N, C-alpha and C positions, 0 to 999 in steps of 0.2 A: 309575704303579706304588706308590710311595714317597707318604706322605701328613703321615707326623710322623717326625724325624728326632735319635737324642739325641745330646750331645754330649760328650763329659768335657772342663773347664774346665783343669785349669792342665797345665805345657804342649803343652794342645792348642790351644788360644786365648787364654787370659791365659800370656804368657811372665814363667810361674817364676824362669824362671831368669834372665832380665834384671833383673827387681825386686827379686829376692832377693839380686842383686851390690849393687844401690844402696842397700837397707837397711845389708848389712855395711860397704859405706863407710862409708853413716855413721856406724855402730857405733864402725867402728874409730876414725874421727876424734873423737866426738863423747866417747869414754872414754877417748882417747890408749892405746891399744891396744898402741902402737909400743915406750911407756915399759915392756910387761910381755915387752918382747923378738918380739913380729910383727913380723916384717921390713915386710911391706905389708899395702895392703887388698888386691890385689889374691891373693896368698897366703892370707890369712884368706878369704876368698869361696870360693878353688878349694878346700879342704880341707872349709869346709862344705857346698857345693853337696852332694860326693863323698857327704859320709858323710851328710847329709839322702836324699841320694837311695837311700838302702841302706836306711839306716830307715822310708822309706816303701814300700819294697818289702817290707821283713820287714814291717812291718806287712799287705801287701796279701796276705802267705800265711800271716795270723795267727798270726807268729810273737810280734808285739808288740800292744801296746795305744798308744790314742795318749798317752797318758799318759808312754808311757815316752819319747816322742820329745822331748812337752815337755822334759823331766825331763832329757834325757841329751844329746841332740844338740852344745848348744855342750860340754859338757865332753869327748866324746867330741874336737872337734876341737883343744881346747885340751894334749888328750891325744897326738895325734898332732904336733903343733905343737910337743910337747914344751915347756908352757907350765905353769907351776904353777896351775893356777883358783881355787887360793885368793889369787894377788895380782889377780885379776878382782871390786871391791868390787859394781860394777854387775848383775843379775839380767836378761843379757841375753837372752833366751830371751824374759823381759816385753815387754823395747825393741823387740825385734823385730817379735813378734806386734803392737805396736803400731802400727808402721809400714807392715810387708807390704802388710796389705788395704789402704792409701789409694797402694800405687803404679797405675798406669796402663796401663803398656804392653802391648802384644796382639802378638801372633807376625806377621809381615809377610803381610799380606794378608789375616786374617781379618777386620777387620772389613767390607772390602772386596769378601768373600763373602758374610759373613751381611745384608750391605745385599742383596744380590743373591735369596740365598734367601728373606726374609721376602718372605711373603702369597704364596707359593708352597706352603711345607712350616709346618706348626704343629710349634714346637722346641724342646726340650727339655737339659735340661744333669743328665748323671749324674756326680755325686760323687764321692769319701772324703773330700773335706776337710772341716774343722772347717764346722757350718753357717752361724755367726755369722762366721764368718771369709769365707769366700766368697762371701756377698751382698755384703759388704763391698767386693772386690774384683769386684765385678761392677757395682758402683753404680759405683765409681771408675773404671773402667775405661770406664765408659757405654754394657755390651752388654744389663744387666738386662731392658733393654725388647724384647729379639729374643723371649726366651722367655717360654715359657706355665709352663713348672714346676722346679723344681731339685726334686733329688733326691737325697738325700744319705745320710749311713749311717745317721745317727740317725733321720731319718724313717722309712726302710725298713727299718731292726731290719737292715740287712745291707751288707756292702761287697763291695763289685767284686774278685773275680770271678764271689761266688756270685749263682747263678741268681737267688735270689731278688729282689735291687736292680731287674733286669733285669725280672721281671716285675709286680713293686711299679708299676716307671715305665709300664710299656704299662699297668696296671690306671689309676691313678687318672688317664693321658693319653688314654682308652678308646681301644685301640689294639689292637690285634693284630701278633704278628709278620710276619705278611705284606705289613704296609702302612708298617713300619716298618724305619731303620736302623742302628746305633750306628757315631758316627764318635771314632776318639780313639787316641794314640799308646802309650799302652801297651795292648805284646801280647797281658800272661794278661789283667790285670786286664781293660779293653775288648774286645780283640779273642776271646780265648777265653772270658770269664763271656759275652759277647751273644752266640758262636756257640752254646752252651750251649742255649743259650731258642728255636734257630733265628732269629733274627734274624741278617739281612745284616748285611754290618761294610766300614767301611772305616777302616783301618790308613795313619791319617798318619805318618808314615816317613820323614822329611826324610834319614836318614840310611842310609838304606838299606839295614835289619835285613834277613838272610832270615829268612824260620823257616818249619820245614816244614807246619803248619796252616795254610791261603794265606787269608788274608781272601775275602771278595768282590770286594772294590778296594783299591787298594797304590798310595799318591799321595806325591807327594815334595816338594808345592806344592802352597799351596790352589787356585789357577786350577785345576786339573785337576779339578778339581769341579764347573765347569763342563758338562762333559762329558757328567758322570757324574751332574746330577740336574739 
């Protein structure tokens, strides 16, 4: 039935939280942030991941631009921790962006399922992430070779859940909605966006989020994909 699979990247295949936490721990140690009053790397990481997640959600809803995320996420973390940002001399966002793309952790069984799917389907990525950073992430985690096209908000001139990004992805891939399916963890961006152009969807949903507008399939672990594809 399906010939083309479209995957989200962050939080779907690439383990953003684990990779990000490693970066935050390195920044905490390198820049001796305990001396600025942050009690632990874990505390720093928890606040960062929560704030970064909210900022990306706001970006998906067109409430903010990419530049806002880069400029304000660390100041917002320091504010939440009650830390005077002026005490931090380093440009932590720049350092974070240097480290993050070179982390290689994938979510559990992601590589195994990509091996299983390779050769059976033509696979692509649709991501709202920065193009240069996403490319480095894929190379660092050694998954770039699985995918034919990587569609970003930059080359599509639109971002999920905008229908235009999915239409663009199908156009450059030479496929149709009837022959394709979207796989992702973000219900609004990946699932509702794909459904708006008639794509079937697989909601990667390890937390068991209950939704009203049901995806075509709902899975909590990658191994469940074997019974679908």
